[in-house]
C-alpha positions in Angstrom: 87.9 126.1 87.9 86.1 122.7 88.0 87.9 119.5 87.5 87.5 116.0 88.6 89.3 115.9 92.1 88.7 113.6 95.3 89.2 117.0 97.1 90.2 120.6 97.0 92.2 122.5 99.9 90.9 126.0 99.5 91.8 129.3 100.7 95.2 128.7 102.4 98.4 129.9 102.0 100.8 127.8 100.3 104.2 127.7 101.4 107.2 125.9 99.7 111.1 126.0 99.6 110.7 128.7 96.5 108.0 130.9 97.5 104.7 131.9 99.3 101.4 132.0 97.4 97.5 132.1 98.0 96.4 129.0 96.2 94.0 126.0 96.0 95.1 122.6 95.9 93.4 120.0 93.8 93.8 116.5 94.9 93.1 113.5 92.9 94.1 110.1 93.7 96.2 110.5 96.3 98.7 112.9 94.3 98.7 116.8 93.6 96.9 117.4 90.7 96.3 121.0 90.3 97.2 124.5 91.9 95.3 127.2 91.0 92.5 129.6 92.7 89.0 128.6 92.5 89.3 125.0 92.5 86.2 122.9 93.3 85.3 119.5 94.5 82.5 117.6 96.5 85.2 117.5 99.3 86.7 120.9 100.5 89.1 121.4 103.0 88.9 124.9 104.4 92.2 126.2 105.1 91.2 129.8 105.4 93.9 131.7 107.8 96.2 128.8 108.1 99.4 127.8 106.1 99.7 125.0 104.2 102.8 122.8 104.1 104.2 119.9 102.4 104.7 117.0 104.8 107.4 117.0 107.0 110.1 114.3 106.0 112.4 113.3 109.0 115.3 111.3 107.8 116.7 110.1 111.1 114.5 108.1 113.3 114.9 105.3 115.7 111.7 103.2 115.8 111.4 99.3 117.3 114.9 99.3 117.3 116.5 96.3 119.8 118.8 97.8 122.1 122.4 97.0 122.6 122.2 95.9 126.2 119.1 95.6 128.3 117.6 99.1 127.6 114.7 99.2 124.7 113.1 102.3 122.6 109.6 102.9 124.0 108.4 103.2 120.5 107.5 100.7 117.5 106.0 101.9 114.2 102.6 102.1 115.1 103.3 104.8 118.2 106.2 106.2 116.4 104.6 107.1 113.3 101.6 108.2 115.2 103.9 110.7 116.9 105.0 111.7 113.5 101.5 112.6 111.8 100.6 114.5 115.4 103.9 116.6 114.8 103.3 117.2 110.8 105.7 114.6 109.9 104.4 112.1 106.7 107.6 110.5 105.8 110.1 109.0 107.6 113.7 107.2 107.3 114.2 104.6 110.1 117.4 102.6 110.9 117.1 98.9 110.1 119.5 98.0 112.9 122.2 95.1 112.3 122.8 93.1 115.4 126.7 92.7 116.2 127.4 88.8 114.4 123.8 89.0 112.7 122.7 89.2 108.9 122.1 92.7 107.5 119.4 90.9 105.0 117.9 89.4 107.8 117.7 92.5 109.7 116.1 94.5 107.0 113.7 91.3 106.1 112.5 91.8 109.9 112.0 95.5 109.6 110.1 95.0 106.9 107.6 93.1 109.2 107.7 95.7 111.8 107.3 98.4 109.9 103.7 97.2 108.8 102.4 98.8 111.8 103.3 102.3 110.3 100.4 105.0 110.0 102.7 107.3 107.5 105.0 106.3 104.7 108.7 105.0 105.4 112.0 104.0 104.2 115.3 102.6 105.9 118.9 103.3 106.8 121.1 100.3 106.8 123.1 100.1 110.0 126.0 98.3 109.8 127.7 97.1 113.0 129.4 94.1 112.0 131.0 95.0 108.4 131.9 91.1 107.7 132.9 90.1 104.0 129.7 88.6 103.7 127.7 91.6 104.7 129.5 93.9 102.5 129.9 91.8 99.4 127.1 89.8 99.6 124.1 91.4 101.6 124.7 94.9 100.8 124.5 95.3 97.5 120.9 93.6 96.5 119.9 95.6 99.5 120.4 98.9 97.9 119.4 97.8 94.8 116.3 97.1 96.4 115.6 100.6 97.8 117.3 101.2 101.2 119.7 103.6 99.2 121.5 105.2 102.5 124.0 103.1 105.1 124.7 104.2 108.8 127.9 103.8 110.4 128.9 104.6 114.1 132.3 105.7 114.8 131.8 105.1 119.1 129.7 102.9 121.3 130.5 99.7 122.2 128.8 97.3 120.3 127.8 99.5 117.2 131.1 101.7 116.7 133.5 100.7 114.0 137.1 101.3 113.9 138.9 103.0 111.0 139.8 99.8 109.1 135.7 98.7 109.2 134.7 102.3 108.3 137.3 102.5 105.5 135.8 98.6 103.9 132.2 100.2 104.5 132.7 103.2 102.7 134.2 101.3 99.7 131.6 99.1 100.1 128.7 101.4 100.0 130.4 103.4 97.2 130.1 100.5 95.0 126.5 99.5 95.7 125.6 103.5 95.3 124.7 104.3 98.7 124.8 107.4 101.0 127.1 106.9 103.8 125.5 108.5 107.0 128.0 109.0 109.8 127.9 109.2 113.8 130.6 111.3 114.1 132.6 111.4 117.8 135.9 110.1 118.5 135.2 106.7 120.9 138.6 106.6 122.4 138.6 110.3 124.2 135.3 109.8 124.9 136.2 106.6 127.2 139.0 108.3 128.5 137.1 111.2 129.6 134.3 109.1 131.0 136.3 106.9 133.1 138.3 109.9 134.3 135.4 111.9 135.4 133.9 109.0 136.9 136.9 108.2 138.6 136.9 112.0 140.2 133.4 111.6 141.6 131.7 113.7 139.0 129.0 111.6 137.9 125.6 113.4 137.6 124.1 113.9 134.2 125.5 117.4 134.0 128.9 116.1 133.7 127.9 114.4 130.1 129.2 116.8 128.0 132.4 116.9 129.7 132.9 113.3 128.3 132.1 115.0 124.8 133.5 118.3 124.2 132.9 119.5 120.4 136.9 118.4 119.9 135.8 114.6 120.0 133.1 115.5 117.2 135.3 117.8 115.0 138.1 115.3 115.1 135.8 112.5 113.9 134.2 114.8 111.3 137.7 115.4 109.7 138.7 111.8 109.8 135.6 110.5 108.2 136.0 113.3 105.8 139.7 112.4 105.0 138.3 108.4 104.4 135.6 109.8 102.4 137.8 112.2 100.1 139.9 109.4 99.6 137.5 106.7 98.5 135.7 109.3 96.6 132.2 108.9 99.1 129.7 111.3 99.4 128.5 111.5 103.3 126.1 113.1 105.6 127.1 114.0 109.1 124.5 113.3 111.6 123.1 115.7 114.7 126.0 118.6 114.3 125.8 120.0 117.8 127.7 123.2 117.7 128.8 126.0 115.0 132.6 124.5 115.8 132.0 121.2 113.9 129.6 123.2 111.6 132.8 124.7 110.3 134.8 121.7 109.9 131.7 120.3 107.5 131.6 123.8 105.7 135.8 123.4 105.4 135.4 120.6 103.6 132.1 121.5 101.2 134.5 124.5 100.1 136.9 122.0 99.0 134.3 120.2 96.8 133.5 117.2 99.0 129.8 115.8 98.6 129.4 116.0 102.6 126.2 117.3 103.9 125.3 117.8 107.7 121.9 118.3 109.7 121.5 119.2 113.2 118.3 118.8 115.5 115.8 120.6 117.6 117.5 119.5 120.9 120.5 121.3 119.8 118.5 124.6 119.1 116.3 124.4 122.3 118.2 123.1 125.4 121.7 123.7 126.6 124.3 122.0 129.1 122.3 123.8 132.0 119.3 121.4 131.2 121.3 118.5 132.2 121.8 120.2 135.6 118.8 119.7 137.4 118.1 117.8 140.9 118.5 114.2 141.4 118.2 112.3 138.3 116.0 114.6 136.4 119.0 115.6 134.4 118.9 112.3 132.4 116.4 113.3 130.4 118.5 115.0 128.7 121.3 112.8 128.0 121.8 112.7 124.4 124.8 112.1 122.1 126.6 114.5 121.4 125.5 116.2 124.2 123.8 120.0 124.3 125.9 122.5 124.4 126.2 126.6 125.1 123.3 129.2 124.4 126.3 130.7 122.0 126.8 127.5 120.5 122.8 127.2 119.7 122.8 130.5 118.4 125.8 129.9 115.9 123.9 126.5 114.6 121.5 129.0 112.9 124.2 130.8 110.9 124.9 127.4 109.5 121.4 126.6 109.0 120.9 129.8 106.8 124.0 129.3 105.1 123.2 125.9 104.0 126.3 124.0 105.3 123.7 122.5 107.8 120.4 121.5 105.3 118.3 119.6 107.4 116.5 119.5 111.0 115.8 115.9 111.9 114.5 114.7 115.0 117.0 111.9 116.2 114.2 110.6 117.8 115.7 108.0 120.2 112.7 107.4 122.7 113.4 105.6 125.9 110.9 105.9 129.1 112.4 107.6 131.9 111.0 105.7 135.1 112.0 102.3 133.7 114.1 99.7 134.5 114.6 99.1 130.5 115.0 102.9 129.9 117.1 105.9 131.3 117.3 104.0 135.0 118.5 100.8 133.6 121.4 101.3 136.0 119.1 102.6 138.6 118.8 106.5 139.6 122.6 106.8 141.2 124.0 105.8 137.8 127.0 107.6 136.4 125.9 109.5 133.2 128.0 107.2 131.2 125.4 104.0 132.5 122.5 106.3 131.1 121.6 105.5 127.6 121.9 108.4 125.2 118.5 109.5 123.4 115.5 111.2 123.9 111.5 111.1 121.8 111.3 114.2 119.7 109.2 113.2 116.2 106.0 115.3 117.0 108.1 118.2 118.6 110.3 118.7 115.4 108.6 120.8 113.6 106.8 122.8 116.4 110.4 123.6 118.1 112.1 124.6 114.4 109.2 127.1 113.9 109.2 128.4 117.0 112.9 129.0 117.6 113.5 129.9 113.5 110.5 131.7 112.0 108.8 132.9 115.1 112.2 134.4 116.1 113.4 135.8 112.9 116.1 133.7 112.6 114.6 132.2 109.5 112.1 132.6 106.8 109.0 130.4 106.2 110.7 129.1 102.8 113.8 127.9 104.8 112.1 126.3 107.4 110.2 124.1 104.8 113.3 123.7 103.0 114.4 122.2 106.7 112.1 120.0 107.4 110.8 118.6 104.0 111.9 119.9 100.8 115.9 119.2 101.5 115.9 116.1 103.3 113.6 114.2 100.8 116.0 115.7 98.0 119.1 114.1 99.8 117.8 111.2 100.7 116.4 110.3 97.1 112.6 110.7 98.4 112.2 113.8 95.9 110.1 115.0 93.7 107.2 112.6 95.1 107.9 114.0 98.7 109.0 117.0 100.3 107.5 119.3 98.0 103.8 121.0 97.0 104.0 120.6 93.2 101.9 118.8 90.3 102.4 115.0 90.5 103.8 115.3 94.1 102.3 113.0 96.9 99.5 115.2 98.5 101.3 115.3 101.9 100.2 118.2 103.3 100.0 120.1 106.7 97.7 122.4 107.6 99.7 124.7 110.2 98.1 127.9 112.1 100.9 130.2 112.7 99.7 132.1 115.1 98.5 129.2 117.5 100.2 129.1 121.0 100.9 125.9 122.2 102.5 124.4 125.5 104.1 121.0 124.6 103.2 118.0 126.7 104.0 114.2 127.0 99.8 113.7 125.9 100.3 116.2 122.7 103.2 113.9 121.4 101.2 111.0 120.8 104.4 108.3 120.9 104.8 105.3 123.2 107.3 106.9 126.0 106.2 108.5 129.4 108.2 111.5 129.2 109.0 114.3 126.9 111.9 116.9 127.2 110.0 119.2 126.0 107.1 119.4 128.6 105.9 122.9 129.5 107.5 124.4 126.8 105.3 127.2 125.3 105.7 127.7 121.2 103.7 129.6 118.7 102.7 127.7 115.9 101.0 124.4 115.2 99.4 121.4 113.5 95.8 121.6 112.9 95.7 119.0 110.4 98.2 116.4 108.4 97.3 114.7 105.1 98.9 111.8 103.7 98.1 111.2 100.4 95.0 113.1 100.5 93.2 111.3 103.6 93.6 112.9 107.4 95.9 111.1 109.7 95.8 113.7 112.6 93.1 116.2 113.1 91.4 118.2 115.8 94.3 117.2 118.4 93.6 113.1 117.6 95.9 110.6 115.6 92.9 109.6 112.9 95.3 107.5 110.4 95.1 103.8 111.0 98.4 101.5 111.8 99.5 99.8 108.5 98.3 102.6 106.1 102.0 103.9 105.5 104.0 101.9 102.3 107.8 101.5 102.2 109.3 104.1 99.8 112.1 102.0 97.9 114.7 104.6 96.6 116.5 104.5 93.5 119.8 105.8 92.2 119.8 109.7 92.2 122.1 112.2 91.2 122.9 114.1 94.6 124.9 111.0 95.7 126.4 110.2 92.9 130.6 110.2 93.2 132.6 112.9 91.7 135.1 110.8 90.2 137.6 112.5 92.1 140.7 111.1 94.0 143.6 112.5 95.8 145.8 110.5 94.0 145.4 109.3 90.1 144.6 105.9 91.3 140.8 104.3 92.3 141.7 102.2 95.2 137.8 101.2 95.6 137.7 99.7 91.7 141.9 99.1 91.7 142.0 101.1 88.3 144.3 103.9 87.5 142.6 107.2 86.9 143.2 108.8 83.4 
């Protein structure tokens, strides 16, 4: 078939969340213009023997984020999006992080400047750490209307966590503005108490980090935020679910009809608490929150990934250098676990880990893999149908994937700005051959070739998935102050 295409990807096996097929892809003006066998163009990209996947969509990424103390992130939008491209991700949603006492509006303006270096497309979550009336009533609505259609709140961490009264006000304001609320759900008071008691008992090594954050602190917080969301009729997304015990809580509320979604991350599928029990300070490389759990917990997460309770695998890319006084060693190598900054890098490792642990090991099929890393995150966060799918009219964000190639994950292969990867030396099957953003290669032959500044901000308008249900536990809408007929 001869049509006027800028390029054709020929001979590959196309994988979408709806099926697998042998077809060519015709690209015109940065979008998919045709799906058929026998397409031709002057520029032909040979995908013979490879899978063709939609570009990954990672909806939980920390880039160029000011620290809440002396620590700092090791990736800006240049290095972070380079890592994304190397890992087959073509769209990210990063956090515009309001400093306590600062303006949310000014924060977003600053992040637009920071993100000008992005090599792939991006959008923002609005992280609210100080929900003053000005922020919620004057700043939030126009920011949501401008396309930042998700809000992030923390239930823990000094300086960023909100108390219950602040959570209620923030969720109510988000409902009025038409935003999805994303939640870091852990019980702050219990974590503080357990941490102090463990340190007082001399149990300070990194391996005790999971003891200070057992599953019940996550379970309780999910129950509490779900109750608030139910009372106010606010759709919510639970970030980084770490074990089946807490996924079961999400499933219970979903069965009751609540609009509550959840994700997990590669670190909960690849690591266990035993990884923190390493000589010296090495275990600090695996400190993230919520923490790694047991091998049986890891296996249990796959059940909830298969049944849809956990609909997204995101990276929660929170990069910090290891060997640095501004990173993991901010309090020294003898610091207790509660003084070590939480977070690990993971943008480039997301697809390889999810593919190896999921598809290669027979836990999920190819279609579910694509759904978890691209299609469903795009749909939930208002990026579909332009992103996350291989369909006519969608952006030509595509990944050529070799399902049979074995690779050893290394720091150099992550292409990020930090000095370590927790996945160092891990062998996986499945490898990105090349990544295309709107039809142009941004990664190929082991090199990031997409220049800084090619990424575009994706404004997200209203969409049905996150519309409130209009259902309240009492015949009164407390957000609008009206009776429910």
